[in-house]
C-alpha positions in Angstrom: -33.2 -1.7 8.1 -31.3 -5.1 8.2 -27.5 -5.0 8.1 -25.6 -8.3 8.3 -21.9 -8.6 8.5 -19.9 -11.9 8.3 -22.8 -13.8 10.0 -21.7 -17.5 10.5 -23.4 -20.4 12.2 -21.9 -23.8 13.0 -23.7 -26.8 14.6 -20.7 -28.9 15.7 -18.8 -29.8 12.5 -21.7 -28.6 10.2 -21.4 -25.2 8.7 -24.9 -24.0 8.2 -24.3 -20.3 7.3 -21.0 -19.2 6.0 -19.8 -15.5 6.3 -23.1 -13.9 5.2 -22.8 -10.1 4.5 -26.0 -8.4 3.3 -28.1 -5.3 3.5 -31.9 -5.0 3.2 -33.4 -1.6 2.7 -36.3 -0.2 4.6 -39.6 -0.9 2.8 -38.0 -3.6 0.6 -39.4 -7.1 0.0 -36.2 -9.2 0.0 -36.3 -12.8 -1.3 -33.9 -15.3 0.2 -33.8 -18.3 -2.1 -32.1 -21.6 -1.7 -32.6 -25.4 -1.7 -33.6 -27.4 1.4 -30.7 -27.4 3.9 -29.2 -24.2 2.5 -29.3 -22.4 5.8 -32.2 -20.1 5.1 -34.2 -20.9 8.3 -31.0 -20.8 10.4 -30.4 -17.3 9.0 -33.9 -16.2 10.0 -33.5 -17.7 13.5 -30.3 -15.7 14.0 -31.8 -12.5 12.7 -34.8 -12.8 15.0 -32.5 -13.4 18.0 -33.8 -16.9 18.5 -30.3 -18.5 18.2 -26.9 -16.9 18.6 -24.4 -16.8 15.7 -21.1 -18.5 15.9 -19.5 -15.3 14.8 -20.4 -12.1 12.9 -23.1 -9.6 13.7 -26.3 -8.0 12.5 -28.5 -5.0 13.1 -32.3 -5.3 12.7 -34.4 -2.2 12.9 -31.5 -0.3 14.6 -30.9 -3.0 17.3 -27.7 -5.0 17.4 -27.8 -8.8 17.6 -26.3 -10.1 20.8 -26.8 -6.7 22.6 -30.4 -5.9 22.0 -31.9 -9.3 21.5 -35.1 -8.6 23.4 -35.7 -5.4 21.4 -35.1 -7.3 18.2 -37.7 -9.9 19.1 -40.2 -7.1 20.1 -39.7 -5.2 16.8 -40.0 -8.1 14.3 -42.8 -10.3 13.2 -42.1 -14.0 12.4 -44.1 -16.5 10.3 -42.5 -19.9 10.6 -43.1 -22.7 8.1 -45.0 -24.6 10.7 -47.6 -22.3 12.3 -47.3 -23.7 15.9 -50.8 -22.7 17.0 -52.7 -23.7 20.2 -55.1 -26.0 18.3 -57.7 -26.4 21.1 -58.1 -22.6 21.5 -60.1 -20.4 19.2 -58.5 -18.3 16.6 -59.3 -15.1 18.6 -57.9 -16.6 21.8 -54.7 -17.7 20.0 -54.2 -14.1 19.1 -55.1 -12.8 22.6 -52.3 -14.9 24.0 -49.7 -13.4 21.7 -51.2 -9.9 22.1 -50.6 -10.2 25.8 -47.1 -11.4 25.4 -46.3 -8.4 23.1 -48.2 -5.9 25.2 -50.4 -4.9 22.3 -52.6 -1.9 23.1 -56.3 -2.3 22.1 -55.7 -6.0 21.4 -59.4 -6.7 20.4 -59.2 -4.0 17.7 -56.0 -5.5 16.3 -57.4 -9.0 16.4 -60.5 -7.9 14.5 -58.4 -5.9 12.0 -56.2 -8.8 10.9 -58.7 -11.6 11.1 -61.0 -9.5 8.9 -58.2 -8.6 6.4 -57.3 -12.3 6.1 -60.9 -13.5 5.8 -61.1 -15.3 9.2 -63.3 -13.0 11.3 -66.4 -15.2 10.8 -64.4 -18.2 12.2 -62.9 -16.3 15.1 -64.6 -18.5 17.8 -63.7 -21.8 16.1 -60.8 -23.9 17.5 -57.6 -23.4 15.4 -57.4 -27.2 15.1 -60.5 -27.3 12.9 -58.9 -24.9 10.4 -57.4 -26.0 7.0 -53.6 -25.6 6.5 -54.2 -22.4 4.5 -56.4 -21.0 7.3 -53.8 -21.8 9.9 -51.1 -20.1 7.8 -53.3 -17.0 7.6 -53.9 -17.1 11.4 -50.2 -17.4 12.0 -49.6 -14.4 9.7 -52.2 -12.4 11.7 -50.3 -13.4 14.8 -47.0 -12.1 13.4 -48.6 -8.7 12.6 -50.6 -8.0 15.8 -47.9 -5.7 17.3 -47.4 -3.9 14.0 -43.7 -4.8 13.5 -41.8 -2.7 11.0 -39.8 -5.8 9.9 -41.4 -9.1 9.0 -39.7 -12.4 8.5 -41.7 -14.9 6.4 -40.4 -18.5 6.1 -42.2 -20.3 3.2 -45.4 -18.4 3.7 -47.3 -20.3 1.0 -45.8 -23.7 1.4 -48.3 -26.5 0.8 -51.2 -24.0 0.4 -53.9 -24.5 -2.2 -53.7 -22.0 -5.1 -56.5 -19.8 -3.8 -55.0 -19.5 -0.3 -51.5 -18.9 -1.7 -52.9 -16.2 -3.9 -54.6 -14.5 -0.9 -51.4 -14.6 1.1 -49.3 -13.2 -1.8 -51.8 -10.3 -2.3 -51.6 -9.7 1.5 -47.8 -9.5 1.4 -48.0 -7.1 -1.5 -50.3 -4.9 0.5 -47.9 -4.9 3.4 -45.2 -3.6 1.1 -47.5 -0.7 0.2 -47.7 0.1 4.0 -43.9 0.4 3.9 -42.9 -2.7 5.9 -39.6 -4.4 5.4 -40.1 -8.1 4.5 -37.5 -10.8 4.5 -39.0 -13.6 2.5 -37.7 -17.2 2.4 -39.4 -19.2 -0.4 -39.0 -22.1 -2.7 -41.6 -20.6 -5.0 -39.5 -18.8 -7.6 -42.6 -17.4 -9.4 -43.7 -15.9 -6.1 -40.3 -14.3 -5.6 -40.3 -12.9 -9.1 -43.7 -11.3 -8.5 -43.2 -10.0 -5.0 -39.5 -9.2 -4.4 -37.6 -6.0 -5.1 -34.4 -8.0 -4.9 -33.5 -11.6 -4.3 -30.5 -13.5 -3.0 -29.6 -17.0 -4.0 -28.1 -18.7 -1.0 -26.6 -22.1 -0.3 -24.7 -21.9 3.0 -23.0 -18.9 1.5 -24.3 -16.1 -0.6 -24.1 -16.8 -4.4 -25.6 -13.6 -5.9 -27.9 -10.7 -5.0 -29.8 -8.6 -7.6 -33.2 -7.7 -8.9 -35.2 -10.4 -10.5 -35.0 -8.6 -13.9 -31.2 -8.3 -13.7 -30.8 -11.9 -12.7 -32.9 -13.0 -15.7 -30.6 -11.0 -17.9 -27.5 -12.4 -16.3 -25.0 -13.6 -15.0 -25.0 -16.0 -17.9 -25.7 -13.5 -20.7 -28.9 -13.0 -22.8 -29.9 -15.2 -25.7 -31.0 -13.8 -29.0 -32.5 -15.8 -31.8 -32.1 -14.8 -35.4 -34.8 -16.6 -37.5 -33.5 -17.1 -41.1 -35.1 -18.2 -44.3 -32.4 -20.8 -44.9 -30.3 -23.3 -42.9 -28.4 -21.4 -40.2 -25.4 -23.7 -39.9 -23.2 -21.9 -42.5 -23.4 -18.6 -40.5 -22.3 -20.0 -37.2 -18.5 -19.7 -37.6 -18.4 -16.1 -38.9 -20.9 -14.9 -36.3 -19.1 -16.7 -33.5 -15.9 -14.9 -34.5 -17.4 -11.5 -33.6 -15.7 -10.4 -30.3 -18.9 -9.6 -28.5 -20.6 -12.9 -29.1 -20.2 -15.3 -26.2 -21.7 -18.3 -27.9 -23.5 -19.2 -31.1 -25.2 -22.3 -32.4 -27.5 -23.3 -35.2 -30.9 -25.0 -34.6 -32.3 -25.7 -38.1 -33.0 -22.2 -39.5 -32.4 -20.4 -36.2 -29.2 -18.9 -35.1 -29.0 -18.7 -31.2 -26.5 -16.2 -29.8 -25.5 -15.4 -26.3 -24.7 -11.7 -25.7 -24.2 -9.3 -22.8 -25.9 -6.4 -24.5 -28.2 -7.3 -27.4 -29.5 -3.7 -27.8 -26.0 -2.5 -28.6 -24.9 -5.4 -30.8 -28.0 -6.7 -32.6 -27.7 -4.1 -35.4 -24.1 -5.1 -36.1 -25.0 -8.8 -36.2 -27.9 -8.0 -38.6 -25.5 -6.1 -40.9 -23.0 -9.0 -40.7 -25.6 -11.6 -41.5 -27.0 -9.6 -44.4 -23.5 -9.1 -45.8 -23.0 -12.9 -45.7 -26.2 -13.4 -47.7 -28.6 -14.4 -44.9 -32.3 -13.7 -45.3 -33.5 -12.6 -41.9 -37.1 -13.2 -41.1 -37.2 -11.8 -37.6 -35.2 -11.4 -34.4 -36.4 -12.4 -30.9 -34.9 -12.9 -27.4 -35.2 -16.0 -25.3 -36.5 -14.9 -21.9 -34.9 -16.8 -19.0 -37.1 -17.3 -15.9 -35.8 -16.7 -12.4 -36.0 -20.4 -12.0 -33.5 -21.0 -14.9 -31.0 -18.7 -13.3 -31.5 -20.1 -9.8 -30.9 -23.7 -11.0 -27.8 -22.7 -12.9 -26.3 -20.9 -9.9 -27.1 -23.7 -7.5 -25.9 -26.4 -9.8 -22.7 -24.5 -10.7 -21.8 -24.5 -7.0 -22.7 -28.2 -6.6 -22.8 -30.2 -9.9 -24.0 -33.3 -8.1 -27.4 -31.8 -7.3 
């Protein structure tokens, strides 16, 4: 659905996006994660044919960037971080303007459909300028969906929303996935990405890693297993650390913390080793990394000054 090859963007001497190659499957919610200034919004602007790349190419919904730009813009929906509404016009009239631009058939039905789905139908005749930030974001999301695009680009869709509004928007995004839409989601909210996304990319000018949230939590830094002992764990550090499959081992009071690639395979052997050394094992558990932990380690590994 989205195929990106060596996409690069420079603004003068500033390299904003560096040689991005990436594929997003049809019906996938794909999370694009990175700090401010990483080039995420620039990437979206290129993929929606709003700005031209310096080099490289992409295909979006079967249309080639630089050749079929108008068709790309017609076939995608875009929610920007700033909604950019006509604040003196009513919510319904805002949508009528964009329905006319997109040539939406039966615009009034589409307007009612999405305003109702997003809880704004009762406020359809009120000026957009009287709406809260959350309501404006929902109105902008309705605008992005009026023409039923198969591909949707969302740039920080829940930024600065209150918890209730953010929850509604997240539920709505999940519903769009059930309809089979392809969603390219830029977000700083790592919990949101973990809940919604099939795969995520960590990006800082260049691509750092792409994988499922589950696989990222398990790696690329290994998994940590904690062996809770009845006694001080320090005497067992050296012999356990000497095992070839143990990446790291440290003692914290009566706990032995190990870093392993495959605990399911190696835990039994470690247990046998500890018992042979005279350890009294109370129980074994795994420290679960969050996506945020992995994200921060990846970004800081690239730029330790952050």
